Biopython code that builds the backbone (N, CA, C, O; Angstrom):
import numpy as np
from Bio.PDB.StructureBuilder import StructureBuilder

atoms = [
    (1, "UNK", "N", (-44.598, -28.538, 6.527)),
    (1, "UNK", "CA", (-43.525, -29.428, 6.132)),
    (1, "UNK", "C", (-42.843, -28.936, 4.849)),
    (1, "UNK", "O", (-41.628, -29.069, 4.699)),
    (2, "UNK", "N", (-43.622, -28.371, 3.934)),
    (2, "UNK", "CA", (-43.029, -27.829, 2.700)),
    (2, "UNK", "C", (-42.046, -26.714, 3.016)),
    (2, "UNK", "O", (-40.994, -26.607, 2.386)),
    (3, "UNK", "N", (-42.386, -25.901, 3.975)),
    (3, "UNK", "CA", (-41.526, -24.791, 4.341)),
    (3, "UNK", "C", (-40.170, -25.308, 4.816)),
    (3, "UNK", "O", (-39.135, -24.755, 4.444)),
    (4, "UNK", "N", (-40.162, -26.360, 5.631)),
    (4, "UNK", "CA", (-38.927, -26.944, 6.130)),
    (4, "UNK", "C", (-38.085, -27.502, 4.984)),
    (4, "UNK", "O", (-36.864, -27.348, 4.980)),
    (5, "UNK", "N", (-38.722, -28.141, 4.028)),
    (5, "UNK", "CA", (-38.010, -28.664, 2.861)),
    (5, "UNK", "C", (-37.349, -27.542, 2.069)),
    (5, "UNK", "O", (-36.216, -27.682, 1.609)),
    (6, "UNK", "N", (-38.053, -26.443, 1.913)),
    (6, "UNK", "CA", (-37.514, -25.301, 1.182)),
    (6, "UNK", "C", (-36.302, -24.716, 1.909)),
    (6, "UNK", "O", (-35.304, -24.369, 1.277)),
    (7, "UNK", "N", (-36.389, -24.608, 3.214)),
    (7, "UNK", "CA", (-35.281, -24.078, 4.004)),
    (7, "UNK", "C", (-34.063, -24.989, 3.881)),
    (7, "UNK", "O", (-32.945, -24.495, 3.733)),
    (8, "UNK", "N", (-34.251, -26.292, 3.937)),
    (8, "UNK", "CA", (-33.143, -27.239, 3.818)),
    (8, "UNK", "C", (-32.497, -27.125, 2.439)),
    (8, "UNK", "O", (-31.271, -27.110, 2.339)),
    (9, "UNK", "N", (-33.294, -27.044, 1.377)),
    (9, "UNK", "CA", (-32.749, -26.895, 0.022)),
    (9, "UNK", "C", (-31.957, -25.602, -0.131)),
    (9, "UNK", "O", (-30.893, -25.593, -0.750)),
    (10, "UNK", "N", (-32.466, -24.526, 0.424)),
    (10, "UNK", "CA", (-31.750, -23.251, 0.340)),
    (10, "UNK", "C", (-30.427, -23.323, 1.100)),
    (10, "UNK", "O", (-29.416, -22.798, 0.631)),
    (11, "UNK", "N", (-30.423, -23.959, 2.252)),
    (11, "UNK", "CA", (-29.194, -24.082, 3.045)),
    (11, "UNK", "C", (-28.167, -24.921, 2.303)),
    (11, "UNK", "O", (-26.984, -24.581, 2.301)),
    (12, "UNK", "N", (-28.588, -25.997, 1.681)),
    (12, "UNK", "CA", (-27.662, -26.839, 0.921)),
    (12, "UNK", "C", (-27.090, -26.103, -0.279)),
    (12, "UNK", "O", (-25.904, -26.240, -0.575)),
    (13, "UNK", "N", (-27.904, -25.333, -0.968)),
    (13, "UNK", "CA", (-27.397, -24.609, -2.136)),
    (13, "UNK", "C", (-26.433, -23.507, -1.722)),
    (13, "UNK", "O", (-25.515, -23.186, -2.477)),
    (14, "UNK", "N", (-26.613, -22.929, -0.562)),
    (14, "UNK", "CA", (-25.697, -21.893, -0.072)),
    (14, "UNK", "C", (-24.334, -22.478, 0.256)),
    (14, "UNK", "O", (-23.330, -21.765, 0.232)),
    (15, "UNK", "N", (-24.289, -23.764, 0.560)),
    (15, "UNK", "CA", (-23.036, -24.417, 0.911)),
    (15, "UNK", "C", (-22.335, -25.028, -0.295)),
    (15, "UNK", "O", (-21.233, -25.562, -0.161)),
    (16, "UNK", "N", (-22.944, -24.960, -1.450)),
    (16, "UNK", "CA", (-22.325, -25.571, -2.629)),
    (16, "UNK", "C", (-21.043, -24.830, -2.976)),
    (16, "UNK", "O", (-20.936, -23.615, -2.810)),
    (17, "UNK", "N", (-20.084, -25.588, -3.458)),
    (17, "UNK", "CA", (-18.796, -25.003, -3.772)),
    (17, "UNK", "C", (-18.694, -24.806, -5.278)),
    (17, "UNK", "O", (-18.808, -25.757, -6.051)),
    (18, "UNK", "N", (-18.481, -23.574, -5.679)),
    (18, "UNK", "CA", (-18.410, -23.209, -7.083)),
    (18, "UNK", "C", (-16.955, -22.988, -7.460)),
    (18, "UNK", "O", (-16.251, -22.214, -6.811)),
    (19, "UNK", "N", (-16.510, -23.659, -8.498)),
    (19, "UNK", "CA", (-15.132, -23.473, -8.954)),
    (19, "UNK", "C", (-15.059, -22.342, -9.967)),
    (19, "UNK", "O", (-15.951, -22.172, -10.799)),
    (20, "UNK", "N", (-13.987, -21.576, -9.882)),
    (20, "UNK", "CA", (-13.682, -20.533, -10.846)),
    (20, "UNK", "C", (-12.485, -21.000, -11.657)),
    (20, "UNK", "O", (-11.627, -21.718, -11.144)),
    (21, "UNK", "N", (-12.423, -20.598, -12.913)),
    (21, "UNK", "CA", (-11.363, -21.040, -13.809)),
    (21, "UNK", "C", (-10.434, -19.876, -14.132)),
    (21, "UNK", "O", (-10.875, -18.756, -14.390)),
    (22, "UNK", "N", (-9.135, -20.169, -14.112)),
    (22, "UNK", "CA", (-8.098, -19.196, -14.424)),
    (22, "UNK", "C", (-7.255, -19.789, -15.544)),
    (22, "UNK", "O", (-6.672, -20.862, -15.387)),
    (23, "UNK", "N", (-7.188, -19.084, -16.687)),
    (23, "UNK", "CA", (-6.511, -19.593, -17.881)),
    (23, "UNK", "C", (-5.507, -18.564, -18.376)),
    (23, "UNK", "O", (-5.801, -17.370, -18.425)),
    (24, "UNK", "N", (-4.321, -19.032, -18.744)),
    (24, "UNK", "CA", (-3.318, -18.183, -19.386)),
    (24, "UNK", "C", (-2.989, -18.824, -20.735)),
    (24, "UNK", "O", (-2.450, -19.929, -20.797)),
    (25, "UNK", "N", (-3.320, -18.116, -21.805)),
    (25, "UNK", "CA", (-2.982, -18.567, -23.157)),
    (25, "UNK", "C", (-1.515, -18.233, -23.398)),
    (25, "UNK", "O", (-1.106, -17.086, -23.221)),
    (26, "UNK", "N", (-0.724, -19.217, -23.797)),
    (26, "UNK", "CA", (0.720, -19.039, -23.999)),
    (26, "UNK", "C", (1.089, -19.594, -25.373)),
    (26, "UNK", "O", (1.680, -20.668, -25.484)),
    (27, "UNK", "N", (0.733, -18.850, -26.410)),
    (27, "UNK", "CA", (0.920, -19.288, -27.802)),
    (27, "UNK", "C", (2.366, -19.604, -28.141)),
    (27, "UNK", "O", (2.633, -20.512, -28.928)),
    (28, "UNK", "N", (3.303, -18.867, -27.558)),
    (28, "UNK", "CA", (4.725, -19.051, -27.881)),
    (28, "UNK", "C", (5.434, -19.991, -26.913)),
    (28, "UNK", "O", (6.631, -20.245, -27.042)),
    (29, "UNK", "N", (4.681, -20.502, -25.942)),
    (29, "UNK", "CA", (5.220, -21.408, -24.916)),
    (29, "UNK", "C", (6.463, -20.833, -24.237)),
    (29, "UNK", "O", (7.444, -21.535, -23.995)),
    (30, "UNK", "N", (6.392, -19.547, -23.939)),
    (30, "UNK", "CA", (7.514, -18.872, -23.286)),
    (30, "UNK", "C", (7.407, -18.906, -21.760)),
    (30, "UNK", "O", (8.369, -18.578, -21.066)),
    (31, "UNK", "N", (6.243, -19.301, -21.235)),
    (31, "UNK", "CA", (6.033, -19.375, -19.791)),
    (31, "UNK", "C", (6.440, -20.760, -19.294)),
    (31, "UNK", "O", (5.954, -21.774, -19.795)),
    (32, "UNK", "N", (7.331, -20.797, -18.309)),
    (32, "UNK", "CA", (7.774, -22.091, -17.764)),
    (32, "UNK", "C", (6.970, -22.493, -16.530)),
    (32, "UNK", "O", (6.879, -23.680, -16.215)),
    (33, "UNK", "N", (6.391, -21.528, -15.832)),
    (33, "UNK", "CA", (5.589, -21.830, -14.646)),
    (33, "UNK", "C", (4.626, -20.679, -14.380)),
    (33, "UNK", "O", (4.915, -19.524, -14.695)),
    (34, "UNK", "N", (3.479, -21.009, -13.798)),
    (34, "UNK", "CA", (2.488, -20.004, -13.423)),
    (34, "UNK", "C", (1.841, -20.428, -12.118)),
    (34, "UNK", "O", (1.520, -21.600, -11.919)),
    (35, "UNK", "N", (1.651, -19.443, -11.217)),
    (35, "UNK", "CA", (1.013, -19.715, -9.930)),
    (35, "UNK", "C", (-0.063, -18.675, -9.661)),
    (35, "UNK", "O", (0.136, -17.481, -9.884)),
    (36, "UNK", "N", (-1.206, -19.148, -9.177)),
    (36, "UNK", "CA", (-2.307, -18.292, -8.767)),
    (36, "UNK", "C", (-2.159, -17.979, -7.284)),
    (36, "UNK", "O", (-2.036, -18.890, -6.466)),
    (37, "UNK", "N", (-2.171, -16.693, -6.934)),
    (37, "UNK", "CA", (-2.132, -16.246, -5.547)),
    (37, "UNK", "C", (-3.480, -15.608, -5.233)),
    (37, "UNK", "O", (-3.812, -14.537, -5.741)),
    (38, "UNK", "N", (-4.256, -16.296, -4.378)),
    (38, "UNK", "CA", (-5.618, -15.849, -4.093)),
    (38, "UNK", "C", (-6.042, -16.389, -2.732)),
    (38, "UNK", "O", (-5.755, -17.542, -2.407)),
    (39, "UNK", "N", (-6.709, -15.585, -1.948)),
    (39, "UNK", "CA", (-7.247, -15.992, -0.642)),
    (39, "UNK", "C", (-6.157, -16.496, 0.297)),
    (39, "UNK", "O", (-6.409, -17.386, 1.110)),
    (40, "UNK", "N", (-4.962, -15.946, 0.200)),
    (40, "UNK", "CA", (-3.880, -16.322, 1.100)),
    (40, "UNK", "C", (-3.205, -17.642, 0.758)),
    (40, "UNK", "O", (-2.423, -18.161, 1.555)),
    (41, "UNK", "N", (-3.493, -18.186, -0.407)),
    (41, "UNK", "CA", (-2.834, -19.435, -0.793)),
    (41, "UNK", "C", (-2.326, -19.329, -2.231)),
    (41, "UNK", "O", (-2.728, -18.446, -2.989)),
    (42, "UNK", "N", (-1.442, -20.245, -2.579)),
    (42, "UNK", "CA", (-0.924, -20.274, -3.947)),
    (42, "UNK", "C", (-1.240, -21.628, -4.564)),
    (42, "UNK", "O", (-1.145, -22.666, -3.909)),
    (43, "UNK", "N", (-1.619, -21.597, -5.844)),
    (43, "UNK", "CA", (-2.001, -22.791, -6.570)),
    (43, "UNK", "C", (-1.318, -22.772, -7.929)),
    (43, "UNK", "O", (-1.477, -21.806, -8.676)),
    (44, "UNK", "N", (-0.560, -23.811, -8.271)),
    (44, "UNK", "CA", (0.086, -23.828, -9.586)),
    (44, "UNK", "C", (-0.933, -24.073, -10.698)),
    (44, "UNK", "O", (-1.900, -24.813, -10.519)),
    (45, "UNK", "N", (-0.700, -23.443, -11.841)),
    (45, "UNK", "CA", (-1.497, -23.711, -13.032)),
    (45, "UNK", "C", (-0.831, -24.861, -13.772)),
    (45, "UNK", "O", (0.394, -24.977, -13.765)),
    (46, "UNK", "N", (-1.622, -25.706, -14.406)),
    (46, "UNK", "CA", (-1.086, -26.849, -15.142)),
    (46, "UNK", "C", (-1.144, -26.575, -16.631)),
    (46, "UNK", "O", (-2.113, -26.008, -17.137)),
    (47, "UNK", "N", (-0.094, -26.985, -17.324)),
    (47, "UNK", "CA", (-0.025, -26.772, -18.769)),
    (47, "UNK", "C", (-0.742, -27.892, -19.504)),
    (47, "UNK", "O", (-0.645, -29.067, -19.151)),
    (48, "UNK", "N", (-1.472, -27.480, -20.548)),
    (48, "UNK", "CA", (-2.089, -28.397, -21.499)),
    (48, "UNK", "C", (-1.968, -27.731, -22.861)),
    (48, "UNK", "O", (-2.766, -26.860, -23.209)),
    (49, "UNK", "N", (-0.966, -28.145, -23.629)),
    (49, "UNK", "CA", (-0.731, -27.507, -24.928)),
    (49, "UNK", "C", (-0.264, -26.080, -24.771)),
    (49, "UNK", "O", (0.724, -25.813, -24.087)),
    (50, "UNK", "N", (-0.976, -25.157, -25.405)),
    (50, "UNK", "CA", (-0.609, -23.737, -25.388)),
    (50, "UNK", "C", (-1.270, -22.960, -24.250)),
    (50, "UNK", "O", (-1.290, -21.730, -24.276)),
    (51, "UNK", "N", (-1.803, -23.649, -23.269)),
    (51, "UNK", "CA", (-2.445, -22.925, -22.177)),
    (51, "UNK", "C", (-2.102, -23.527, -20.827)),
    (51, "UNK", "O", (-1.831, -24.721, -20.694)),
    (52, "UNK", "N", (-2.125, -22.658, -19.837)),
    (52, "UNK", "CA", (-1.954, -23.060, -18.446)),
    (52, "UNK", "C", (-3.276, -22.740, -17.762)),
    (52, "UNK", "O", (-3.859, -21.683, -18.000)),
    (53, "UNK", "N", (-3.750, -23.643, -16.918)),
    (53, "UNK", "CA", (-5.056, -23.425, -16.313)),
    (53, "UNK", "C", (-5.177, -24.104, -14.959)),
    (53, "UNK", "O", (-4.460, -25.053, -14.643)),
    (54, "UNK", "N", (-6.116, -23.579, -14.169)),
    (54, "UNK", "CA", (-6.489, -24.184, -12.905)),
    (54, "UNK", "C", (-7.928, -23.771, -12.600)),
    (54, "UNK", "O", (-8.354, -22.666, -12.936)),
    (55, "UNK", "N", (-8.659, -24.662, -11.968)),
    (55, "UNK", "CA", (-9.992, -24.351, -11.451)),
    (55, "UNK", "C", (-9.934, -24.529, -9.947)),
    (55, "UNK", "O", (-9.370, -25.503, -9.448)),
    (56, "UNK", "N", (-10.518, -23.586, -9.227)),
    (56, "UNK", "CA", (-10.447, -23.630, -7.770)),
    (56, "UNK", "C", (-11.702, -23.013, -7.167)),
    (56, "UNK", "O", (-12.354, -22.169, -7.782)),
    (57, "UNK", "N", (-12.023, -23.441, -5.974)),
    (57, "UNK", "CA", (-13.149, -22.887, -5.233)),
    (57, "UNK", "C", (-12.706, -21.579, -4.591)),
    (57, "UNK", "O", (-11.640, -21.510, -3.978)),
    (58, "UNK", "N", (-13.512, -20.559, -4.730)),
    (58, "UNK", "CA", (-13.210, -19.245, -4.150)),
    (58, "UNK", "C", (-13.761, -19.210, -2.727)),
    (58, "UNK", "O", (-14.942, -19.467, -2.497)),
    (59, "UNK", "N", (-12.885, -18.887, -1.779)),
    (59, "UNK", "CA", (-13.286, -18.867, -0.376)),
    (59, "UNK", "C", (-13.099, -17.499, 0.270)),
    (59, "UNK", "O", (-13.101, -17.383, 1.495)),
    (60, "UNK", "N", (-12.938, -16.469, -0.551)),
    (60, "UNK", "CA", (-12.739, -15.135, -0.001)),
    (60, "UNK", "C", (-13.342, -14.110, -0.944)),
    (60, "UNK", "O", (-13.781, -14.442, -2.045)),
    (61, "UNK", "N", (-13.358, -12.876, -0.505)),
    (61, "UNK", "CA", (-13.743, -11.766, -1.369)),
    (61, "UNK", "C", (-12.517, -10.896, -1.538)),
    (61, "UNK", "O", (-11.822, -10.597, -0.567)),
    (62, "UNK", "N", (-12.251, -10.493, -2.754)),
    (62, "UNK", "CA", (-11.097, -9.645, -3.007)),
    (62, "UNK", "C", (-10.436, -10.002, -4.309)),
    (62, "UNK", "O", (-11.073, -10.547, -5.211)),
    (63, "UNK", "N", (-9.156, -9.695, -4.411)),
    (63, "UNK", "CA", (-8.415, -9.931, -5.639)),
    (63, "UNK", "C", (-7.148, -10.704, -5.376)),
    (63, "UNK", "O", (-6.862, -11.103, -4.247)),
    (64, "UNK", "N", (-6.401, -10.905, -6.428)),
    (64, "UNK", "CA", (-5.143, -11.625, -6.331)),
    (64, "UNK", "C", (-4.352, -11.430, -7.607)),
    (64, "UNK", "O", (-4.527, -10.437, -8.313)),
    (65, "UNK", "N", (-3.478, -12.384, -7.899)),
    (65, "UNK", "CA", (-2.704, -12.299, -9.133)),
    (65, "UNK", "C", (-2.189, -13.677, -9.536)),
    (65, "UNK", "O", (-2.154, -14.611, -8.735)),
    (66, "UNK", "N", (-1.797, -13.770, -10.785)),
    (66, "UNK", "CA", (-1.122, -14.955, -11.303)),
    (66, "UNK", "C", (0.284, -14.519, -11.667)),
    (66, "UNK", "O", (0.467, -13.599, -12.463)),
    (67, "UNK", "N", (1.279, -15.176, -11.085)),
    (67, "UNK", "CA", (2.670, -14.874, -11.409)),
    (67, "UNK", "C", (3.133, -15.815, -12.511)),
    (67, "UNK", "O", (3.047, -17.036, -12.387)),
    (68, "UNK", "N", (3.629, -15.215, -13.598)),
    (68, "UNK", "CA", (4.165, -15.982, -14.716)),
    (68, "UNK", "C", (5.681, -15.953, -14.662)),
    (68, "UNK", "O", (6.272, -14.884, -14.513)),
    (69, "UNK", "N", (6.316, -17.102, -14.778)),
    (69, "UNK", "CA", (7.775, -17.176, -14.855)),
    (69, "UNK", "C", (8.124, -17.597, -16.280)),
    (69, "UNK", "O", (7.623, -18.601, -16.786)),
    (70, "UNK", "N", (8.989, -16.815, -16.915)),
    (70, "UNK", "CA", (9.349, -17.025, -18.319)),
    (70, "UNK", "C", (10.671, -17.773, -18.452)),
    (70, "UNK", "O", (11.504, -17.752, -17.546)),
    (71, "UNK", "N", (10.850, -18.428, -19.587)),
    (71, "UNK", "CA", (12.103, -19.127, -19.891)),
    (71, "UNK", "C", (13.277, -18.155, -19.876)),
    (71, "UNK", "O", (14.402, -18.547, -19.568)),
    (72, "UNK", "N", (13.027, -16.901, -20.204)),
    (72, "UNK", "CA", (14.073, -15.872, -20.219)),
    (72, "UNK", "C", (14.539, -15.498, -18.807)),
    (72, "UNK", "O", (15.541, -14.801, -18.648)),
    (73, "UNK", "N", (13.808, -15.964, -17.782)),
    (73, "UNK", "CA", (14.158, -15.637, -16.400)),
    (73, "UNK", "C", (13.296, -14.547, -15.799)),
    (73, "UNK", "O", (13.305, -14.342, -14.586)),
    (74, "UNK", "N", (12.552, -13.846, -16.636)),
    (74, "UNK", "CA", (11.698, -12.776, -16.132)),
    (74, "UNK", "C", (10.419, -13.288, -15.502)),
    (74, "UNK", "O", (10.023, -14.436, -15.705)),
    (75, "UNK", "N", (9.777, -12.418, -14.734)),
    (75, "UNK", "CA", (8.486, -12.721, -14.126)),
    (75, "UNK", "C", (7.549, -11.547, -14.337)),
    (75, "UNK", "O", (7.969, -10.390, -14.326)),
    (76, "UNK", "N", (6.281, -11.858, -14.530)),
    (76, "UNK", "CA", (5.238, -10.837, -14.646)),
    (76, "UNK", "C", (4.013, -11.314, -13.897)),
    (76, "UNK", "O", (3.784, -12.516, -13.769)),
    (77, "UNK", "N", (3.218, -10.364, -13.397)),
    (77, "UNK", "CA", (1.971, -10.697, -12.726)),
    (77, "UNK", "C", (0.780, -10.319, -13.585)),
    (77, "UNK", "O", (0.765, -9.266, -14.223)),
    (78, "UNK", "N", (-0.216, -11.188, -13.593)),
    (78, "UNK", "CA", (-1.514, -10.901, -14.207)),
    (78, "UNK", "C", (-2.457, -10.594, -13.044)),
    (78, "UNK", "O", (-2.613, -11.420, -12.145)),
    (79, "UNK", "N", (-3.075, -9.445, -13.050)),
    (79, "UNK", "CA", (-3.970, -9.053, -11.970)),
    (79, "UNK", "C", (-5.292, -9.805, -12.092)),
    (79, "UNK", "O", (-5.928, -9.806, -13.146)),
    (80, "UNK", "N", (-5.690, -10.439, -11.001)),
    (80, "UNK", "CA", (-6.991, -11.105, -10.939)),
    (80, "UNK", "C", (-7.956, -10.117, -10.321)),
    (80, "UNK", "O", (-7.730, -9.620, -9.218)),
    (81, "UNK", "N", (-9.031, -9.833, -11.035)),
    (81, "UNK", "CA", (-10.021, -8.888, -10.530)),
    (81, "UNK", "C", (-10.771, -9.418, -9.323)),
    (81, "UNK", "O", (-10.382, -10.430, -8.740)),
    (82, "UNK", "N", (-11.815, -8.756, -8.957)),
    (82, "UNK", "CA", (-12.581, -9.075, -7.755)),
    (82, "UNK", "C", (-13.219, -10.459, -7.868)),
    (82, "UNK", "O", (-13.864, -10.776, -8.867)),
    (83, "UNK", "N", (-13.036, -11.264, -6.852)),
    (83, "UNK", "CA", (-13.677, -12.578, -6.775)),
    (83, "UNK", "C", (-14.557, -12.621, -5.539)),
    (83, "UNK", "O", (-14.342, -11.888, -4.573)),
    (84, "UNK", "N", (-15.546, -13.491, -5.589)),
    (84, "UNK", "CA", (-16.448, -13.651, -4.460)),
    (84, "UNK", "C", (-16.935, -15.094, -4.412)),
    (84, "UNK", "O", (-17.130, -15.707, -5.461)),
    (85, "UNK", "N", (-17.134, -15.649, -3.222)),
    (85, "UNK", "CA", (-17.615, -17.026, -3.122)),
    (85, "UNK", "C", (-18.975, -17.200, -3.810)),
    (85, "UNK", "O", (-19.783, -16.272, -3.857)),
    (86, "UNK", "N", (-19.208, -18.381, -4.330)),
    (86, "UNK", "CA", (-20.467, -18.791, -4.948)),
    (86, "UNK", "C", (-20.766, -18.106, -6.279)),
    (86, "UNK", "O", (-21.837, -18.326, -6.845)),
    (87, "UNK", "N", (-19.857, -17.286, -6.792)),
    (87, "UNK", "CA", (-20.053, -16.674, -8.109)),
    (87, "UNK", "C", (-19.266, -17.482, -9.140)),
    (87, "UNK", "O", (-18.088, -17.773, -8.934)),
    (88, "UNK", "N", (-19.902, -17.836, -10.228)),
    (88, "UNK", "CA", (-19.215, -18.565, -11.289)),
    (88, "UNK", "C", (-18.487, -17.543, -12.155)),
    (88, "UNK", "O", (-19.108, -16.695, -12.795)),
    (89, "UNK", "N", (-17.157, -17.639, -12.160)),
    (89, "UNK", "CA", (-16.346, -16.683, -12.911)),
    (89, "UNK", "C", (-15.254, -17.424, -13.661)),
    (89, "UNK", "O", (-14.811, -18.496, -13.250)),
    (90, "UNK", "N", (-14.827, -16.828, -14.775)),
    (90, "UNK", "CA", (-13.714, -17.367, -15.538)),
    (90, "UNK", "C", (-12.812, -16.198, -15.915)),
    (90, "UNK", "O", (-13.284, -15.174, -16.409)),
    (91, "UNK", "N", (-11.524, -16.358, -15.682)),
    (91, "UNK", "CA", (-10.546, -15.315, -15.967)),
    (91, "UNK", "C", (-9.580, -15.856, -17.013)),
    (91, "UNK", "O", (-8.964, -16.901, -16.804)),
    (92, "UNK", "N", (-9.443, -15.155, -18.138)),
    (92, "UNK", "CA", (-8.551, -15.593, -19.212)),
    (92, "UNK", "C", (-7.568, -14.476, -19.540)),
    (92, "UNK", "O", (-7.949, -13.313, -19.665)),
    (93, "UNK", "N", (-6.305, -14.846, -19.675)),
    (93, "UNK", "CA", (-5.230, -13.908, -19.978)),
    (93, "UNK", "C", (-4.424, -14.452, -21.150)),
    (93, "UNK", "O", (-4.474, -15.645, -21.449)),
    (94, "UNK", "N", (-3.690, -13.577, -21.806)),
    (94, "UNK", "CA", (-2.769, -13.985, -22.869)),
    (94, "UNK", "C", (-1.380, -13.547, -22.460)),
    (94, "UNK", "O", (-1.142, -12.364, -22.216)),
    (95, "UNK", "N", (-0.459, -14.501, -22.385)),
    (95, "UNK", "CA", (0.911, -14.183, -21.984)),
    (95, "UNK", "C", (1.665, -13.543, -23.147)),
    (95, "UNK", "O", (1.613, -14.027, -24.278)),
    (96, "UNK", "N", (2.362, -12.457, -22.853)),
    (96, "UNK", "CA", (3.280, -11.839, -23.810)),
    (96, "UNK", "C", (4.612, -11.676, -23.091)),
    (96, "UNK", "O", (4.680, -11.859, -21.876)),
    (97, "UNK", "N", (5.642, -11.345, -23.799)),
    (97, "UNK", "CA", (6.949, -11.138, -23.157)),
    (97, "UNK", "C", (6.942, -9.940, -22.210)),
    (97, "UNK", "O", (7.817, -9.823, -21.351)),
    (98, "UNK", "N", (5.955, -9.049, -22.362)),
    (98, "UNK", "CA", (5.867, -7.867, -21.521)),
    (98, "UNK", "C", (4.817, -7.997, -20.418)),
    (98, "UNK", "O", (4.547, -7.022, -19.715)),
    (99, "UNK", "N", (4.226, -9.168, -20.253)),
    (99, "UNK", "CA", (3.221, -9.344, -19.212)),
    (99, "UNK", "C", (1.975, -10.018, -19.738)),
    (99, "UNK", "O", (2.040, -10.913, -20.581)),
    (100, "UNK", "N", (0.840, -9.577, -19.230)),
    (100, "UNK", "CA", (-0.441, -10.176, -19.599)),
    (100, "UNK", "C", (-1.269, -9.211, -20.437)),
    (100, "UNK", "O", (-1.254, -7.997, -20.236)),
    (101, "UNK", "N", (-1.975, -9.789, -21.363)),
    (101, "UNK", "CA", (-2.885, -8.982, -22.185)),
    (101, "UNK", "C", (-4.299, -9.483, -21.990)),
    (101, "UNK", "O", (-5.232, -8.947, -22.589)),
]
sb = StructureBuilder()
sb.init_structure("model")
sb.init_model(0)
sb.init_chain("A")
sb.init_seg("    ")
for serial, (resi, resn, name, xyz) in enumerate(atoms, 1):
    if name == "N":
        sb.init_residue(resn, " ", resi, " ")
    sb.init_atom(name, np.array(xyz, "f"), 0.0, 1.0, " ", f" {name:<3s}", serial, name[0])
structure = sb.get_structure()
């Protein structure tokens, strides 16, 4: 019976959904909009003070990008490195007029 309990616990933990955080620091507030493109979907980042952020569950393996739209009309992409389901990850970028740092 203990073995069955262990198997059930392992199965439940494998199904747990882990959120990853994506943050763009925007000290000069020059970014008017930001969107995360990952796993075939797009998710807007929400502004809170000098930062834009979103937390989302990763459902694929691979990479993506965050598109920043500036008040000046320009756009730049921040490359999101490799992501994988069930891994706790946090990605932080700093917006500049020339892209991401």
